[in-house]
N, CA, C and O atoms as a GROMACS GRO file, in nm:
protein
  468
    1MET      N    1   0.095  -0.127   0.009
    1MET     CA    2  -0.018  -0.016  -0.017
    1MET      C    3   0.089   0.128  -0.004
    1MET      O    4   0.194   0.128   0.061
    2THR      N    5   0.045   0.219  -0.064
    2THR     CA    6   0.130   0.330  -0.088
    2THR      C    7   0.067   0.447   0.007
    2THR      O    8  -0.051   0.479   0.018
    3GLU      N    9   0.193   0.507   0.078
    3GLU     CA   10   0.153   0.610   0.156
    3GLU      C   11   0.130   0.753   0.111
    3GLU      O   12   0.221   0.785   0.035
    4THR      N   13   0.044   0.848   0.130
    4THR     CA   14  -0.019   0.941   0.090
    4THR      C   15   0.083   1.040   0.134
    4THR      O   16   0.118   1.056   0.251
    5PRO      N   17   0.136   1.113   0.014
    5PRO     CA   18   0.234   1.207   0.022
    5PRO      C   19   0.199   1.317   0.121
    5PRO      O   20   0.081   1.350   0.119
    6LYS      N   21   0.281   1.382   0.211
    6LYS     CA   22   0.263   1.464   0.310
    6LYS      C   23   0.248   1.627   0.258
    6LYS      O   24   0.321   1.660   0.164
    7LEU      N   25   0.158   1.726   0.314
    7LEU     CA   26   0.175   1.839   0.257
    7LEU      C   27   0.268   1.916   0.357
    7LEU      O   28   0.274   1.918   0.480
    8ILE      N   29   0.344   1.986   0.247
    8ILE     CA   30   0.461   2.056   0.314
    8ILE      C   31   0.439   2.218   0.278
    8ILE      O   32   0.391   2.247   0.168
    9PRO      N   33   0.471   2.311   0.362
    9PRO     CA   34   0.439   2.431   0.337
    9PRO      C   35   0.532   2.496   0.237
    9PRO      O   36   0.606   2.403   0.205
   10ARG      N   37   0.567   2.594   0.174
   10ARG     CA   38   0.664   2.664   0.123
   10ARG      C   39   0.655   2.786   0.120
   10ARG      O   40   0.555   2.822   0.058
   11LEU      N   41   0.709   2.858   0.157
   11LEU     CA   42   0.738   3.000   0.183
   11LEU      C   43   0.800   3.067   0.052
   11LEU      O   44   0.905   3.025   0.004
   12ARG      N   45   0.728   3.174  -0.003
   12ARG     CA   46   0.814   3.265  -0.085
   12ARG      C   47   0.766   3.414  -0.056
   12ARG      O   48   0.653   3.463  -0.055
   13LEU      N   49   0.894   3.468  -0.032
   13LEU     CA   50   0.855   3.616  -0.010
   13LEU      C   51   0.884   3.711  -0.139
   13LEU      O   52   0.984   3.712  -0.211
   14LYS      N   53   0.757   3.799  -0.149
   14LYS     CA   54   0.751   3.858  -0.278
   14LYS      C   55   0.795   3.990  -0.265
   14LYS      O   56   0.760   4.027  -0.153
   15LEU      N   57   0.860   4.088  -0.328
   15LEU     CA   58   0.877   4.242  -0.342
   15LEU      C   59   0.869   4.264  -0.461
   15LEU      O   60   0.945   4.246  -0.557
   16GLY      N   61   0.706   4.330  -0.439
   16GLY     CA   62   0.643   4.326  -0.596
   16GLY      C   63   0.649   4.248  -0.666
   16GLY      O   64   0.598   4.153  -0.607
   17ASP      N   65   0.687   4.206  -0.797
   17ASP     CA   66   0.657   4.110  -0.894
   17ASP      C   67   0.760   4.013  -0.864
   17ASP      O   68   0.748   3.897  -0.904
   18GLN      N   69   0.890   4.062  -0.776
   18GLN     CA   70   0.971   3.979  -0.766
   18GLN      C   71   0.977   3.864  -0.641
   18GLN      O   72   0.926   3.884  -0.530
   19ILE      N   73   1.040   3.754  -0.675
   19ILE     CA   74   1.035   3.652  -0.556
   19ILE      C   75   1.174   3.687  -0.482
   19ILE      O   76   1.280   3.655  -0.535
   20ALA      N   77   1.170   3.748  -0.364
   20ALA     CA   78   1.296   3.796  -0.294
   20ALA      C   79   1.335   3.671  -0.253
   20ALA      O   80   1.449   3.628  -0.272
   21LEU      N   81   1.265   3.622  -0.207
   21LEU     CA   82   1.358   3.478  -0.120
   21LEU      C   83   1.243   3.343  -0.114
   21LEU      O   84   1.129   3.359  -0.071
   22GLY      N   85   1.280   3.249  -0.151
   22GLY     CA   86   1.195   3.130  -0.147
   22GLY      C   87   1.270   2.982  -0.125
   22GLY      O   88   1.390   2.982  -0.100
   23PRO      N   89   1.210   2.877  -0.134
   23PRO     CA   90   1.286   2.745  -0.104
   23PRO      C   91   1.410   2.754  -0.163
   23PRO      O   92   1.517   2.752  -0.102
   24GLY      N   93   1.390   2.769  -0.330
   24GLY     CA   94   1.529   2.746  -0.386
   24GLY      C   95   1.646   2.833  -0.362
   24GLY      O   96   1.765   2.802  -0.366
   25LYS      N   97   1.584   2.961  -0.334
   25LYS     CA   98   1.673   3.056  -0.296
   25LYS      C   99   1.766   3.033  -0.187
   25LYS      O  100   1.889   3.032  -0.198
   26ALA      N  101   1.691   3.014  -0.066
   26ALA     CA  102   1.732   2.965   0.065
   26ALA      C  103   1.818   2.854   0.057
   26ALA      O  104   1.929   2.876   0.105
   27ASP      N  105   1.803   2.758   0.019
   27ASP     CA  106   1.873   2.624  -0.022
   27ASP      C  107   1.979   2.646  -0.105
   27ASP      O  108   2.068   2.561  -0.091
   28LEU      N  109   2.009   2.759  -0.216
   28LEU     CA  110   2.142   2.795  -0.284
   28LEU      C  111   2.225   2.848  -0.160
   28LEU      O  112   2.337   2.803  -0.133
   29LEU      N  113   2.156   2.954  -0.079
   29LEU     CA  114   2.266   3.025   0.013
   29LEU      C  115   2.284   2.913   0.116
   29LEU      O  116   2.353   2.943   0.213
   30ASP      N  117   2.244   2.812   0.112
   30ASP     CA  118   2.261   2.713   0.257
   30ASP      C  119   2.395   2.614   0.181
   30ASP      O  120   2.498   2.581   0.239
   31GLY      N  121   2.369   2.592   0.085
   31GLY     CA  122   2.494   2.534   0.000
   31GLY      C  123   2.588   2.594  -0.014
   31GLY      O  124   2.692   2.536   0.015
   32ILE      N  125   2.597   2.727  -0.061
   32ILE     CA  126   2.712   2.814  -0.082
   32ILE      C  127   2.783   2.800   0.080
   32ILE      O  128   2.892   2.751   0.108
   33ALA      N  129   2.696   2.850   0.161
   33ALA     CA  130   2.757   2.857   0.313
   33ALA      C  131   2.852   2.722   0.337
   33ALA      O  132   2.968   2.721   0.378
   34ARG      N  133   2.769   2.611   0.300
   34ARG     CA  134   2.846   2.497   0.338
   34ARG      C  135   2.964   2.420   0.259
   34ARG      O  136   3.054   2.346   0.300
   35THR      N  137   2.926   2.470   0.118
   35THR     CA  138   3.034   2.418   0.025
   35THR      C  139   3.149   2.515  -0.013
   35THR      O  140   3.249   2.471  -0.070
   36GLY      N  141   3.136   2.648   0.017
   36GLY     CA  142   3.221   2.775  -0.022
   36GLY      C  143   3.251   2.748  -0.172
   36GLY      O  144   3.363   2.740  -0.222
   37SER      N  145   3.116   2.734  -0.245
   37SER     CA  146   3.126   2.737  -0.374
   37SER      C  147   3.005   2.764  -0.436
   37SER      O  148   2.920   2.683  -0.399
   38ILE      N  149   2.956   2.864  -0.532
   38ILE     CA  150   2.831   2.843  -0.618
   38ILE      C  151   2.812   2.750  -0.705
   38ILE      O  152   2.696   2.710  -0.719
   39ALA      N  153   2.904   2.699  -0.777
   39ALA     CA  154   2.915   2.587  -0.868
   39ALA      C  155   2.875   2.488  -0.769
   39ALA      O  156   2.755   2.462  -0.780
   40ALA      N  157   2.943   2.413  -0.660
   40ALA     CA  158   2.898   2.309  -0.600
   40ALA      C  159   2.758   2.308  -0.526
   40ALA      O  160   2.693   2.204  -0.518
   41ALA      N  161   2.715   2.427  -0.474
   41ALA     CA  162   2.589   2.428  -0.455
   41ALA      C  163   2.484   2.434  -0.574
   41ALA      O  164   2.371   2.388  -0.564
   42GLY      N  165   2.524   2.483  -0.663
   42GLY     CA  166   2.432   2.464  -0.800
   42GLY      C  167   2.413   2.319  -0.817
   42GLY      O  168   2.303   2.264  -0.827
   43ARG      N  169   2.548   2.252  -0.820
   43ARG     CA  170   2.532   2.092  -0.848
   43ARG      C  171   2.449   2.023  -0.784
   43ARG      O  172   2.377   1.946  -0.847
   44GLU      N  173   2.436   2.033  -0.628
   44GLU     CA  174   2.370   1.980  -0.556
   44GLU      C  175   2.216   2.001  -0.532
   44GLU      O  176   2.142   1.924  -0.470
   45MET      N  177   2.182   2.112  -0.590
   45MET     CA  178   2.058   2.163  -0.631
   45MET      C  179   2.016   2.115  -0.770
   45MET      O  180   1.896   2.116  -0.797
   46GLY      N  181   2.094   2.079  -0.850
   46GLY     CA  182   2.068   2.002  -0.994
   46GLY      C  183   2.047   2.145  -1.099
   46GLY      O  184   1.973   2.132  -1.196
   47VAL      N  185   2.100   2.253  -1.081
   47VAL     CA  186   2.085   2.388  -1.161
   47VAL      C  187   2.227   2.440  -1.201
   47VAL      O  188   2.315   2.408  -1.120
   48SER      N  189   2.267   2.512  -1.308
   48SER     CA  190   2.353   2.513  -1.385
   48SER      C  191   2.409   2.659  -1.294
   48SER      O  192   2.340   2.727  -1.219
   49TYR      N  193   2.552   2.679  -1.329
   49TYR     CA  194   2.609   2.802  -1.239
   49TYR      C  195   2.552   2.896  -1.294
   49TYR      O  196   2.528   2.989  -1.218
   50LYS      N  197   2.518   2.911  -1.409
   50LYS     CA  198   2.467   3.032  -1.455
   50LYS      C  199   2.313   3.048  -1.409
   50LYS      O  200   2.260   3.156  -1.383
   51ARG      N  201   2.262   2.949  -1.403
   51ARG     CA  202   2.090   2.965  -1.329
   51ARG      C  203   2.136   3.009  -1.159
   51ARG      O  204   2.068   3.094  -1.103
   52ALA      N  205   2.221   2.963  -1.106
   52ALA     CA  206   2.268   3.001  -0.979
   52ALA      C  207   2.311   3.129  -0.980
   52ALA      O  208   2.252   3.191  -0.892
   53TRP      N  209   2.370   3.181  -1.027
   53TRP     CA  210   2.413   3.320  -1.039
   53TRP      C  211   2.272   3.406  -1.066
   53TRP      O  212   2.259   3.513  -1.006
   54LEU      N  213   2.189   3.369  -1.139
   54LEU     CA  214   2.084   3.441  -1.196
   54LEU      C  215   2.004   3.415  -1.074
   54LEU      O  216   1.936   3.517  -1.077
   55LEU      N  217   1.962   3.348  -0.965
   55LEU     CA  218   1.914   3.383  -0.841
   55LEU      C  219   2.008   3.440  -0.734
   55LEU      O  220   1.959   3.470  -0.625
   56ILE      N  221   2.136   3.457  -0.756
   56ILE     CA  222   2.187   3.562  -0.650
   56ILE      C  223   2.188   3.681  -0.721
   56ILE      O  224   2.212   3.781  -0.653
   57GLU      N  225   2.170   3.695  -0.826
   57GLU     CA  226   2.146   3.861  -0.866
   57GLU      C  227   2.010   3.904  -0.844
   57GLU      O  228   1.981   4.017  -0.806
   58ALA      N  229   1.920   3.805  -0.870
   58ALA     CA  230   1.774   3.857  -0.814
   58ALA      C  231   1.781   3.900  -0.678
   58ALA      O  232   1.734   4.005  -0.633
   59MET      N  233   1.849   3.803  -0.609
   59MET     CA  234   1.836   3.844  -0.424
   59MET      C  235   1.918   3.990  -0.426
   59MET      O  236   1.880   4.086  -0.358
   60ASN      N  237   2.028   3.994  -0.507
   60ASN     CA  238   2.097   4.105  -0.469
   60ASN      C  239   2.014   4.240  -0.491
   60ASN      O  240   2.005   4.346  -0.429
   61ALA      N  241   1.955   4.188  -0.610
   61ALA     CA  242   1.877   4.357  -0.676
   61ALA      C  243   1.749   4.384  -0.552
   61ALA      O  244   1.708   4.495  -0.516
   62CYS      N  245   1.710   4.273  -0.510
   62CYS     CA  246   1.570   4.280  -0.419
   62CYS      C  247   1.630   4.361  -0.265
   62CYS      O  248   1.575   4.450  -0.201
   63PHE      N  249   1.725   4.310  -0.246
   63PHE     CA  250   1.780   4.338  -0.099
   63PHE      C  251   1.891   4.447  -0.094
   63PHE      O  252   1.939   4.488   0.012
   64GLY      N  253   1.937   4.502  -0.248
   64GLY     CA  254   2.006   4.607  -0.261
   64GLY      C  255   2.144   4.625  -0.238
   64GLY      O  256   2.209   4.727  -0.261
   65ALA      N  257   2.190   4.495  -0.181
   65ALA     CA  258   2.329   4.463  -0.174
   65ALA      C  259   2.374   4.342  -0.174
   65ALA      O  260   2.289   4.253  -0.175
   66PRO      N  261   2.507   4.304  -0.173
   66PRO     CA  262   2.524   4.158  -0.194
   66PRO      C  263   2.520   4.052  -0.109
   66PRO      O  264   2.575   4.038   0.000
   67VAL      N  265   2.449   3.976  -0.170
   67VAL     CA  266   2.424   3.848  -0.042
   67VAL      C  267   2.529   3.746  -0.061
   67VAL      O  268   2.508   3.646   0.009
   68ILE      N  269   2.636   3.740  -0.134
   68ILE     CA  270   2.748   3.648  -0.129
   68ILE      C  271   2.852   3.744  -0.168
   68ILE      O  272   2.842   3.851  -0.228
   69GLU      N  273   2.974   3.672  -0.114
   69GLU     CA  274   3.095   3.730  -0.171
   69GLU      C  275   3.210   3.635  -0.246
   69GLU      O  276   3.231   3.526  -0.191
   70THR      N  277   3.279   3.664  -0.355
   70THR     CA  278   3.364   3.572  -0.434
   70THR      C  279   3.496   3.601  -0.401
   70THR      O  280   3.540   3.706  -0.355
   71ARG      N  281   3.559   3.492  -0.430
   71ARG     CA  282   3.706   3.523  -0.400
   71ARG      C  283   3.755   3.462  -0.548
   71ARG      O  284   3.693   3.382  -0.617
   72LYS      N  285   3.877   3.520  -0.577
   72LYS     CA  286   3.935   3.499  -0.682
   72LYS      C  287   4.014   3.368  -0.701
   72LYS      O  288   4.075   3.329  -0.601
   73GLY      N  289   4.024   3.279  -0.834
   73GLY     CA  290   4.068   3.166  -0.806
   73GLY      C  291   4.222   3.164  -0.831
   73GLY      O  292   4.277   3.270  -0.860
   74GLY      N  293   4.278   3.073  -0.822
   74GLY     CA  294   4.435   3.075  -0.810
   74GLY      C  295   4.510   2.970  -0.802
   74GLY      O  296   4.474   2.884  -0.883
   75LYS      N  297   4.627   2.931  -0.718
   75LYS     CA  298   4.661   2.825  -0.654
   75LYS      C  299   4.560   2.733  -0.551
   75LYS      O  300   4.556   2.611  -0.533
   76THR      N  301   4.493   2.824  -0.501
   76THR     CA  302   4.417   2.782  -0.379
   76THR      C  303   4.254   2.736  -0.445
   76THR      O  304   4.178   2.658  -0.387
   77GLY      N  305   4.226   2.802  -0.571
   77GLY     CA  306   4.109   2.788  -0.602
   77GLY      C  307   4.016   2.926  -0.567
   77GLY      O  308   4.048   3.000  -0.474
   78GLY      N  309   3.918   2.947  -0.637
   78GLY     CA  310   3.823   3.051  -0.612
   78GLY      C  311   3.733   2.994  -0.501
   78GLY      O  312   3.770   2.892  -0.444
   79GLY      N  313   3.638   3.041  -0.473
   79GLY     CA  314   3.537   3.040  -0.373
   79GLY      C  315   3.427   3.147  -0.365
   79GLY      O  316   3.420   3.246  -0.438
   80ALA      N  317   3.341   3.113  -0.266
   80ALA     CA  318   3.204   3.197  -0.221
   80ALA      C  319   3.180   3.186  -0.091
   80ALA      O  320   3.207   3.090  -0.020
   81GLY      N  321   3.125   3.293  -0.057
   81GLY     CA  322   3.066   3.261   0.105
   81GLY      C  323   2.950   3.370   0.113
   81GLY      O  324   2.946   3.444   0.015
   82LEU      N  325   2.858   3.392   0.209
   82LEU     CA  326   2.756   3.437   0.245
   82LEU      C  327   2.846   3.575   0.316
   82LEU      O  328   2.949   3.574   0.384
   83THR      N  329   2.749   3.707   0.265
   83THR     CA  330   2.816   3.810   0.317
   83THR      C  331   2.727   3.836   0.463
   83THR      O  332   2.636   3.758   0.488
   84GLU      N  333   2.750   3.926   0.540
   84GLU     CA  334   2.661   3.947   0.650
   84GLU      C  335   2.504   3.938   0.624
   84GLU      O  336   2.422   3.872   0.688
   85LEU      N  337   2.479   4.029   0.504
   85LEU     CA  338   2.349   4.024   0.494
   85LEU      C  339   2.306   3.917   0.452
   85LEU      O  340   2.201   3.882   0.505
   86GLY      N  341   2.353   3.841   0.362
   86GLY     CA  342   2.334   3.679   0.312
   86GLY      C  343   2.299   3.588   0.446
   86GLY      O  344   2.188   3.541   0.471
   87THR      N  345   2.406   3.576   0.519
   87THR     CA  346   2.355   3.536   0.631
   87THR      C  347   2.256   3.566   0.705
   87THR      O  348   2.219   3.472   0.776
   88GLU      N  349   2.194   3.670   0.717
   88GLU     CA  350   2.117   3.732   0.824
   88GLU      C  351   1.970   3.708   0.748
   88GLU      O  352   1.869   3.688   0.816
   89ILE      N  353   1.965   3.711   0.610
   89ILE     CA  354   1.877   3.717   0.513
   89ILE      C  355   1.818   3.551   0.560
   89ILE      O  356   1.705   3.526   0.603
   90LEU      N  357   1.944   3.443   0.535
   90LEU     CA  358   1.906   3.324   0.528
   90LEU      C  359   1.823   3.254   0.663
   90LEU      O  360   1.725   3.181   0.657
   91ALA      N  361   1.900   3.304   0.796
   91ALA     CA  362   1.869   3.300   0.911
   91ALA      C  363   1.716   3.312   0.954
   91ALA      O  364   1.642   3.221   0.992
   92ARG      N  365   1.691   3.436   0.938
   92ARG     CA  366   1.555   3.501   0.926
   92ARG      C  367   1.434   3.411   0.848
   92ARG      O  368   1.323   3.383   0.893
   93TYR      N  369   1.481   3.382   0.743
   93TYR     CA  370   1.410   3.319   0.622
   93TYR      C  371   1.359   3.161   0.686
   93TYR      O  372   1.252   3.102   0.678
   94ARG      N  373   1.479   3.128   0.747
   94ARG     CA  374   1.459   2.983   0.806
   94ARG      C  375   1.391   2.985   0.923
   94ARG      O  376   1.324   2.885   0.951
   95ASN      N  377   1.393   3.086   1.004
   95ASN     CA  378   1.298   3.145   1.124
   95ASN      C  379   1.172   3.160   1.073
   95ASN      O  380   1.095   3.099   1.147
   96ILE      N  381   1.108   3.217   0.974
   96ILE     CA  382   1.010   3.229   0.956
   96ILE      C  383   0.940   3.101   0.904
   96ILE      O  384   0.822   3.082   0.932
   97GLU      N  385   1.019   2.998   0.817
   97GLU     CA  386   0.987   2.883   0.816
   97GLU      C  387   0.936   2.800   0.922
   97GLU      O  388   0.845   2.718   0.910
   98THR      N  389   1.003   2.830   1.034
   98THR     CA  390   0.985   2.738   1.139
   98THR      C  391   0.860   2.802   1.198
   98THR      O  392   0.770   2.721   1.220
   99ILE      N  393   0.838   2.906   1.224
   99ILE     CA  394   0.739   2.960   1.290
   99ILE      C  395   0.598   2.918   1.178
   99ILE      O  396   0.499   2.869   1.231
  100LEU      N  397   0.597   2.934   1.079
  100LEU     CA  398   0.530   2.897   0.969
  100LEU      C  399   0.445   2.761   1.016
  100LEU      O  400   0.335   2.750   1.070
  101GLU      N  401   0.562   2.644   0.965
  101GLU     CA  402   0.537   2.527   1.018
  101GLU      C  403   0.475   2.517   1.135
  101GLU      O  404   0.367   2.460   1.122
  102ASN      N  405   0.508   2.565   1.298
  102ASN     CA  406   0.439   2.533   1.386
  102ASN      C  407   0.286   2.598   1.396
  102ASN      O  408   0.183   2.540   1.430
  103GLN      N  409   0.302   2.727   1.359
  103GLN     CA  410   0.178   2.809   1.394
  103GLN      C  411   0.059   2.749   1.295
  103GLN      O  412  -0.061   2.776   1.304
  104ALA      N  413   0.114   2.672   1.213
  104ALA     CA  414  -0.017   2.649   1.084
  104ALA      C  415   0.001   2.483   1.075
  104ALA      O  416  -0.044   2.419   0.980
  105ALA      N  417   0.075   2.419   1.188
  105ALA     CA  418   0.060   2.274   1.188
  105ALA      C  419  -0.110   2.197   1.193
  105ALA      O  420  -0.164   2.125   1.109
  106ALA      N  421  -0.163   2.249   1.330
  106ALA     CA  422  -0.327   2.218   1.282
  106ALA      C  423  -0.384   2.201   1.155
  106ALA      O  424  -0.432   2.096   1.114
  107GLU      N  425  -0.375   2.334   1.080
  107GLU     CA  426  -0.427   2.341   0.963
  107GLU      C  427  -0.389   2.293   0.873
  107GLU      O  428  -0.473   2.290   0.783
  108ILE      N  429  -0.250   2.230   0.840
  108ILE     CA  430  -0.197   2.158   0.753
  108ILE      C  431  -0.240   2.033   0.778
  108ILE      O  432  -0.283   1.969   0.682
  109ALA      N  433  -0.238   1.960   0.929
  109ALA     CA  434  -0.306   1.834   0.954
  109ALA      C  435  -0.417   1.822   0.900
  109ALA      O  436  -0.418   1.723   0.825
  110ALA      N  437  -0.565   1.906   0.904
  110ALA     CA  438  -0.663   1.903   0.882
  110ALA      C  439  -0.674   1.904   0.714
  110ALA      O  440  -0.760   1.828   0.672
  111LEU      N  441  -0.617   1.962   0.635
  111LEU     CA  442  -0.595   1.945   0.503
  111LEU      C  443  -0.552   1.802   0.476
  111LEU      O  444  -0.617   1.728   0.401
  112GLN      N  445  -0.451   1.768   0.532
  112GLN     CA  446  -0.384   1.623   0.507
  112GLN      C  447  -0.498   1.543   0.507
  112GLN      O  448  -0.527   1.473   0.410
  113ASP      N  449  -0.564   1.547   0.608
  113ASP     CA  450  -0.686   1.463   0.642
  113ASP      C  451  -0.769   1.451   0.532
  113ASP      O  452  -0.821   1.340   0.517
  114LEU      N  453  -0.803   1.565   0.424
  114LEU     CA  454  -0.884   1.548   0.328
  114LEU      C  455  -0.853   1.500   0.182
  114LEU      O  456  -0.931   1.502   0.087
  115ILE      N  457  -0.701   1.449   0.183
  115ILE     CA  458  -0.652   1.400   0.105
  115ILE      C  459  -0.696   1.255   0.066
  115ILE      O  460  -0.656   1.162   0.135
  116ALA      N  461  -0.768   1.233  -0.030
  116ALA     CA  462  -0.792   1.091  -0.050
  116ALA      C  463  -0.658   0.988  -0.050
  116ALA      O  464  -0.562   1.025  -0.118
  117PRO      N  465  -0.650   0.888   0.008
  117PRO     CA  466  -0.544   0.775  -0.006
  117PRO      C  467  -0.520   0.719  -0.158
  117PRO      O  468  -0.438   0.629  -0.178
   0.00000   0.00000   0.00000
């Protein structure tokens, strides 16, 4: 017997018509922080380096400042990390996700009960 998939809330924060931050952008920031690389973070997510940069540029435009910082290549190779702003944006987004999940748990469970097996 197949188990019914679980409902999972997905938070997207819009600024006008732009998605300033959502699950994919947050996961990209997480990946960059963890791997120290835009390319590696993109590979983990199954997106190209170009797509990863487009997501970063969209966040930079929405927040008005860089969310990552890059280091030039060389003998030790290049890399990337989150700026102070990027770190704060990611932390606040994850906090909002937790609040949403906790506060909406009963409603999500009620909706889950309405899904046919």
